[in-house]
C-alpha positions as CSV (number, residue, x, y, z in Angstrom):
1,M,-21.0,-19.1,-1.4
2,R,-19.6,-17.3,2.0
3,D,-19.5,-13.6,3.0
4,A,-16.3,-12.7,3.3
5,V,-12.6,-13.1,2.9
6,W,-10.0,-12.3,5.4
7,I,-6.2,-11.9,5.7
8,V,-4.7,-13.8,8.5
9,G,-0.7,-13.5,7.9
10,V,1.5,-10.9,5.2
11,S,5.5,-11.0,4.6
12,M,7.5,-9.6,1.9
13,T,11.2,-9.9,2.0
14,K,13.1,-7.5,2.1
15,F,13.4,-6.5,-1.8
16,G,16.6,-6.0,-3.5
17,R,19.5,-7.7,-5.1
18,Y,19.9,-11.5,-4.0
19,P,22.5,-13.4,-7.0
20,D,22.6,-15.7,-4.5
21,K,18.5,-17.2,-4.1
22,D,16.6,-18.4,-7.1
23,I,13.0,-17.9,-7.3
24,I,11.7,-20.5,-5.0
25,D,14.1,-19.4,-2.6
26,L,12.7,-15.9,-1.7
27,S,9.0,-17.4,-2.0
28,S,9.7,-20.2,0.1
29,E,11.0,-17.1,3.1
30,A,8.3,-15.1,2.5
31,A,5.7,-18.5,2.1
32,R,7.3,-19.5,5.7
33,A,6.9,-15.6,7.2
34,A,3.2,-15.8,5.8
35,L,2.3,-19.0,7.9
36,A,4.6,-18.3,10.8
37,D,2.1,-14.3,10.8
38,A,-1.0,-16.0,10.5
39,G,0.2,-18.4,13.6
40,V,-1.1,-21.5,11.4
41,P,0.8,-24.9,9.8
42,L,1.5,-26.0,6.1
43,S,-0.9,-28.5,7.0
44,D,-4.3,-25.8,7.3
45,I,-3.6,-24.4,3.7
46,D,-6.7,-25.6,1.5
47,F,-5.4,-23.7,-1.6
48,L,-2.1,-22.3,-3.2
49,A,-1.2,-20.0,-5.8
50,F,1.6,-18.8,-6.4
51,G,2.7,-16.2,-9.3
52,T,5.6,-15.1,-10.8
53,T,6.1,-13.6,-15.3
54,S,9.8,-15.9,-15.1
55,E,10.4,-19.6,-14.2
56,T,6.7,-20.2,-14.6
57,N,6.2,-24.5,-15.0
58,N,5.8,-25.9,-12.3
59,A,6.0,-23.0,-10.2
60,S,4.1,-23.5,-7.2
61,Q,5.0,-27.2,-7.6
62,R,8.7,-26.7,-6.8
63,L,7.6,-24.3,-3.9
64,M,5.6,-27.2,-1.6
65,A,8.1,-29.4,-2.7
66,Q,10.8,-27.2,-0.8
67,I,8.1,-25.7,2.1
68,G,6.5,-29.3,2.4
69,Y,4.5,-31.1,0.4
70,R,0.3,-30.6,0.4
71,P,-2.2,-32.5,-1.9
72,I,-4.1,-29.7,-2.8
73,P,-5.1,-27.5,-5.7
74,A,-1.5,-25.4,-6.6
75,F,-2.3,-23.1,-9.5
76,N,0.9,-21.1,-11.3
77,V,-0.4,-17.5,-12.5
78,A,1.3,-15.3,-14.1
79,N,-0.8,-11.6,-15.8
80,G,2.5,-9.3,-15.9
81,C,2.7,-6.4,-13.0
82,A,-1.4,-7.9,-11.9
83,T,0.3,-10.8,-11.4
84,G,0.3,-10.8,-7.5
85,A,-2.7,-9.2,-7.3
86,V,-4.8,-11.7,-9.5
87,A,-2.8,-15.3,-7.3
88,L,-4.8,-13.8,-4.2
89,R,-7.6,-12.9,-6.6
90,L,-7.6,-17.3,-7.3
91,C,-7.5,-17.3,-3.2
92,I,-10.2,-15.3,-2.2
93,Q,-12.4,-16.9,-4.9
94,S,-11.4,-20.7,-3.9
95,I,-12.9,-19.8,-0.6
96,L,-15.9,-17.7,-1.6
97,A,-16.8,-20.9,-3.5
98,G,-16.3,-23.0,-0.9
99,E,-13.2,-24.9,-2.0
100,A,-11.2,-23.5,1.1
101,S,-11.3,-22.4,4.1
102,M,-8.1,-21.4,4.5
103,A,-5.7,-20.3,0.8
104,L,-2.1,-18.7,0.6
105,A,-0.8,-16.5,-1.9
106,V,2.7,-16.1,-3.1
107,G,4.0,-14.0,-5.7
108,A,8.2,-13.7,-6.1
109,Q,10.1,-12.5,-8.9
110,V,14.1,-12.7,-10.0
111,M,15.1,-10.0,-12.6
112,G,18.7,-9.1,-11.7
113,K,20.4,-6.2,-13.6
114,A,18.2,-6.9,-16.6
115,G,17.9,-3.2,-19.0
116,L,15.1,-1.5,-18.3
117,L,14.7,-0.2,-22.3
118,G,13.8,3.7,-22.8
119,N,14.3,6.6,-24.6
120,A,17.1,8.0,-24.7
121,S,15.3,11.3,-25.0
122,R,16.2,14.8,-23.5
123,G,13.9,17.7,-22.5
124,G,13.4,20.9,-21.0
125,K,13.4,20.8,-17.2
126,D,11.3,24.4,-17.3
127,G,8.9,24.0,-14.1
128,A,7.3,27.2,-14.2
129,K,4.6,26.2,-16.6
130,P,3.2,23.0,-18.8
131,F,6.4,21.4,-19.9
132,V,5.1,20.3,-23.8
133,R,1.9,22.8,-25.7
134,R,-0.7,21.4,-28.6
135,G,0.9,21.1,-31.8
136,R,3.6,19.9,-33.1
137,W,4.5,17.9,-29.7
138,G,1.1,16.5,-29.9
139,T,1.2,15.3,-33.5
140,V,4.1,13.4,-33.2
141,M,2.9,12.1,-30.2
142,S,0.1,11.1,-31.7
143,I,2.1,9.1,-34.4
144,E,4.0,7.3,-31.8
145,G,1.0,6.0,-30.5
146,R,-0.3,4.8,-33.9
147,I,3.3,3.2,-34.7
148,G,3.7,1.7,-31.1
149,T,6.0,2.9,-27.9
150,G,7.5,-1.0,-27.6
151,T,9.0,0.3,-24.5
152,F,7.2,0.7,-21.0
153,P,8.9,3.5,-19.6
154,G,8.1,5.4,-23.6
155,T,4.6,3.9,-23.0
156,F,4.1,5.9,-19.5
157,S,6.0,8.6,-20.2
158,H,3.5,9.5,-23.6
159,A,1.1,8.3,-20.7
160,G,1.7,11.6,-18.9
161,M,2.3,14.2,-22.0
162,E,-1.2,13.1,-23.0
163,Y,-2.5,13.8,-19.6
164,A,-0.3,17.3,-18.9
165,L,-1.5,18.5,-22.0
166,E,-5.4,18.1,-21.1
167,N,-4.9,19.3,-17.6
168,D,-1.8,21.6,-17.8
169,V,0.4,19.7,-15.7
170,T,4.4,20.8,-14.9
171,F,6.9,18.8,-15.0
172,D,7.7,20.2,-11.0
173,Q,5.1,18.2,-10.7
174,F,5.9,14.6,-12.0
175,A,9.1,15.6,-9.9
176,K,7.3,16.0,-6.7
177,V,5.5,12.1,-6.9
178,A,9.7,11.1,-7.1
179,V,10.6,13.0,-4.1
180,K,7.5,12.0,-2.5
181,N,8.0,8.4,-2.4
182,H,11.9,8.6,-2.3
183,E,11.3,10.6,0.8
184,H,8.9,8.0,2.4
185,S,10.8,4.9,1.5
186,T,13.7,6.4,4.3
187,L,10.7,4.4,6.7
188,N,10.8,1.6,5.2
189,P,13.0,-0.9,6.5
190,L,12.1,-3.9,3.3
191,A,12.3,-0.8,0.8
192,Q,15.6,-1.1,-2.3
193,Y,16.6,1.6,-1.8
194,R,16.0,4.0,1.1
195,R,17.7,7.1,-0.2
196,A,16.1,11.0,-0.3
197,F,16.8,13.1,-2.8
198,T,16.2,16.3,-3.4
199,F,14.1,18.2,-6.1
200,E,16.8,19.8,-7.9
201,E,18.3,16.0,-7.7
202,I,15.1,14.6,-9.4
203,K,14.7,17.1,-11.6
204,G,18.7,17.4,-12.8
205,A,18.9,13.7,-12.9
206,D,19.6,12.1,-16.7
207,M,16.7,11.6,-18.7
208,V,15.1,7.9,-19.5
209,S,11.3,8.9,-21.4
210,Y,10.2,12.7,-20.8
211,P,9.1,13.2,-18.6
212,N,10.9,10.5,-16.2
213,T,13.9,11.1,-15.3
214,V,16.2,8.0,-13.5
215,P,15.0,8.3,-9.5
216,M,11.3,9.2,-11.4
217,C,11.4,5.1,-12.8
218,C,11.0,2.4,-11.0
219,P,14.4,-0.4,-10.2
220,T,14.3,-3.6,-11.5
221,T,14.1,-6.3,-8.0
222,D,13.9,-9.5,-7.1
223,G,11.8,-9.9,-4.1
224,S,9.2,-12.2,-3.0
225,A,5.6,-11.6,-1.2
226,A,2.4,-13.5,0.5
227,V,-0.8,-13.5,1.9
228,V,-2.4,-15.9,3.9
229,V,-6.7,-15.4,3.7
230,V,-9.3,-17.8,5.6
231,S,-13.1,-17.8,5.1
232,S,-15.5,-15.8,8.1
233,E,-15.7,-19.6,9.2
234,R,-12.5,-20.3,9.4
235,L,-11.4,-17.2,10.7
236,A,-14.1,-17.5,13.7
237,S,-12.3,-20.7,14.9
238,L,-9.1,-19.2,15.7
239,D,-8.0,-17.4,18.6
240,L,-8.8,-13.6,20.3
241,D,-5.1,-12.5,19.1
242,Q,-5.4,-13.8,15.4
243,R,-9.1,-12.1,15.0
244,R,-7.5,-8.7,15.9
245,R,-4.9,-8.7,13.6
246,A,-7.3,-10.2,10.6
247,V,-8.5,-7.5,8.5
248,K,-11.2,-7.6,5.7
249,I,-11.0,-7.7,1.6
250,S,-14.4,-5.4,1.4
251,A,-13.8,-5.6,-2.4
252,S,-11.7,-7.5,-5.2
253,S,-11.8,-6.0,-8.7
254,I,-9.9,-7.8,-11.8
255,Q,-10.8,-5.9,-15.0
256,S,-8.7,-7.0,-18.1
257,Q,-9.1,-5.6,-21.7
258,P,-8.5,-6.4,-25.3
259,W,-4.7,-6.9,-26.4
260,S,-3.5,-5.3,-29.6
261,E,-0.7,-4.8,-31.5
262,A,-2.2,-2.1,-33.9
263,E,-3.5,0.2,-31.8
264,S,-1.9,2.6,-29.1
265,I,-2.6,1.2,-25.3
266,Q,-2.2,4.5,-23.3
267,P,-5.7,5.7,-23.3
268,D,-6.9,2.7,-21.9
269,L,-4.0,3.0,-19.5
270,N,-6.5,5.7,-17.6
271,T,-10.0,3.7,-18.3
272,L,-8.9,0.5,-16.8
273,T,-8.1,1.9,-14.0
274,R,-10.9,3.8,-13.6
275,Q,-13.4,1.2,-14.3
276,C,-11.8,-1.4,-11.6
277,A,-11.7,1.3,-9.3
278,A,-15.3,2.1,-9.0
279,R,-16.2,-1.7,-9.1
280,A,-14.0,-2.0,-5.9
281,Y,-15.3,1.1,-4.8
282,E,-19.1,0.1,-5.3
283,A,-18.6,-3.6,-3.7
284,A,-17.3,-2.8,-0.2
285,G,-19.7,0.4,-0.3
286,V,-17.2,3.1,0.2
287,G,-15.4,5.8,-1.8
288,P,-12.2,7.9,-2.1
289,G,-13.0,10.2,0.7
290,D,-12.9,7.1,3.2
291,L,-9.4,6.0,2.2
292,D,-6.4,6.3,5.0
293,L,-3.8,4.9,2.8
294,V,-2.9,3.7,-0.7
295,E,-0.4,1.6,-2.2
296,L,-1.1,2.3,-6.5
297,H,1.4,1.1,-9.3
298,D,3.7,4.2,-9.7
299,C,6.5,2.3,-11.7
300,F,7.0,5.5,-12.9
301,A,6.0,8.8,-11.8
302,S,4.0,9.9,-14.4
303,A,1.8,6.7,-14.0
304,E,1.7,7.4,-9.9
305,L,-0.3,11.1,-11.0
306,M,-2.5,9.6,-13.5
307,H,-3.5,7.3,-11.3
308,Y,-4.8,10.1,-8.1
309,D,-7.0,10.8,-11.1
310,N,-8.1,7.5,-12.3
311,L,-8.4,6.1,-8.7
312,G,-10.7,9.1,-7.9
313,L,-8.3,10.7,-5.1
314,C,-8.7,14.0,-6.8
315,E,-11.5,16.3,-8.4
316,P,-10.9,15.4,-12.5
317,G,-8.1,16.7,-13.8
318,G,-6.5,18.3,-10.8
319,A,-4.0,15.4,-9.9
320,G,-1.5,18.1,-10.3
321,D,-3.0,20.5,-7.6
322,F,-3.1,17.6,-5.7
323,I,0.6,16.9,-5.6
324,D,1.4,20.2,-5.0
325,S,-1.5,20.4,-2.2
326,R,0.5,17.6,-0.7
327,A,-2.3,15.3,0.6
328,P,-0.3,12.4,-1.0
329,W,2.1,12.8,1.5
330,R,2.0,10.7,4.3
331,D,0.8,13.5,6.9
332,G,-1.7,14.5,3.8
333,T,-5.7,14.0,3.6
334,I,-4.7,10.7,1.6
335,P,-1.3,9.3,2.3
336,V,0.0,7.2,-1.2
337,N,2.7,4.8,-1.4
338,V,3.4,5.2,1.6
339,S,6.3,2.3,1.7
340,G,8.0,4.3,-0.6
341,G,6.6,2.8,-3.6
342,L,7.6,1.0,-6.4
343,L,10.0,4.2,-7.4
344,S,11.8,3.2,-4.5
345,K,10.8,0.1,-2.8
346,G,11.4,-2.1,-5.9
347,H,9.1,-3.8,-8.0
348,P,10.3,-7.3,-8.5
349,I,6.5,-7.5,-11.1
350,G,5.5,-11.1,-9.7
351,A,5.7,-9.7,-5.8
352,T,4.2,-6.2,-6.1
353,G,0.9,-6.9,-5.6
354,L,1.1,-8.9,-3.0
355,A,3.5,-6.9,-1.7
356,N,1.3,-3.9,-2.0
357,V,-1.3,-5.4,0.2
358,F,1.4,-6.3,3.2
359,E,1.6,-2.5,3.2
360,V,-1.8,-1.8,3.5
361,A,-2.4,-4.8,5.9
362,T,0.4,-3.8,8.1
363,H,-0.6,0.0,8.6
364,L,-4.6,-1.6,9.8
365,R,-3.3,-3.8,12.0
366,G,-0.8,-0.6,13.3
367,E,2.5,-2.9,12.9
368,A,3.9,-0.4,10.5
369,G,6.4,1.3,12.8
370,G,7.8,4.4,11.9
371,R,5.9,5.2,9.6
372,Q,2.4,3.7,10.5
373,I,-0.2,5.8,9.2
374,E,-2.1,6.4,12.1
375,N,-5.6,4.9,13.3
376,A,-5.7,4.3,9.6
377,T,-9.1,1.8,9.0
378,V,-9.5,1.6,5.3
379,G,-6.7,1.5,2.7
380,L,-6.7,0.5,-1.2
381,T,-4.2,-1.3,-3.7
382,H,-3.6,-1.1,-6.9
383,V,-1.7,-2.4,-9.7
384,L,-1.5,-2.5,-13.5
385,A,-0.6,-4.9,-15.8
386,L,0.0,-2.8,-19.0
387,G,-2.7,-3.2,-21.7
388,S,-4.1,-6.0,-19.9
389,T,-5.2,-6.4,-16.5
390,C,-6.0,-4.4,-13.9
391,A,-6.2,-5.0,-9.8
392,V,-7.4,-2.8,-7.5
393,H,-7.9,-4.8,-3.4
394,I,-9.8,-2.4,-0.8
395,L,-9.3,-3.8,2.8
396,E,-10.7,-2.6,6.7
397,R,-9.4,-3.2,9.3
398,S,-10.7,-5.6,12.2
399,A,-13.4,-4.7,14.3
400,A,-12.5,-8.1,16.7
């Protein structure tokens, strides 16, 4: 068993709409760019994992046919929103097992304008106090959970409402998450949308599934991302500049849960992330207070706010106060989703986990340009596949 795995190459296409490109075109672009960033040829790659939830049949083999065939193990990965992160995990495991010294993880998705199904409900926008109270609304939500919330917006709204009821979170506090992420996106040239929204625009937009209005929901997206990882021994053979730009993967935590159609999966949205993060912190020997930035799974504003608590970024039950304090803004104590997050950067499902790694690694290298978090040393990435899998990676800047 080898003792460490290092990131030496990262890339991400600009997220958006690519009607003239298929998934192999996009994944090839990201794969070649990651290899170029690492300064290594395809012939050095010993293992490939390609993640996508569409066109999964022979995807990795088709990718190799386009970028250059290598007689190496090539895996096809599909695991919901955690797909890209799981592809990275397979690469890490291949290196730790001594089966490879350099591996390539690629994630891609072509979603086009596929509809985002949700509850077309409208609710009040009084931000001065909690927007729902226990009693009738609590009973309705509990019944809906048992019947089954069949859409992603409905499920994350349900979970957000439960958290709000338990911790006196207001609609305004959920809306502030979207204000922050859209503001951050203006500094990210690879984000799908780069427009800031006022607080009033966020609150006044069409409601998708309460409490999430349209700007509080991630868009459907096309895009790809890729990461090249190496063993410590292989890293030592690279030149000084490559070693200086390397980023250590201090923890790779993947956790799944049983899926059941008969029960609400909402309570496990929190449990799964909490357990996965706890394992990552223990493996890396760090805590939330050591993090310089976080890229977490903000498929909806309600999800990001809950994950402040689940990842231990705030006191238990304190996610509302955390966003009020501006701690997760890029100039705060623990910047969250400096990329603009899924809300603005976009969410091409198979690529998201690797895009989060791209963002954190870029900051740890000091190469994030105008959105750079100064002196970033430790970062965390998080993705959550609804009802099945959570992935948390902790990355550290190289001391070389």
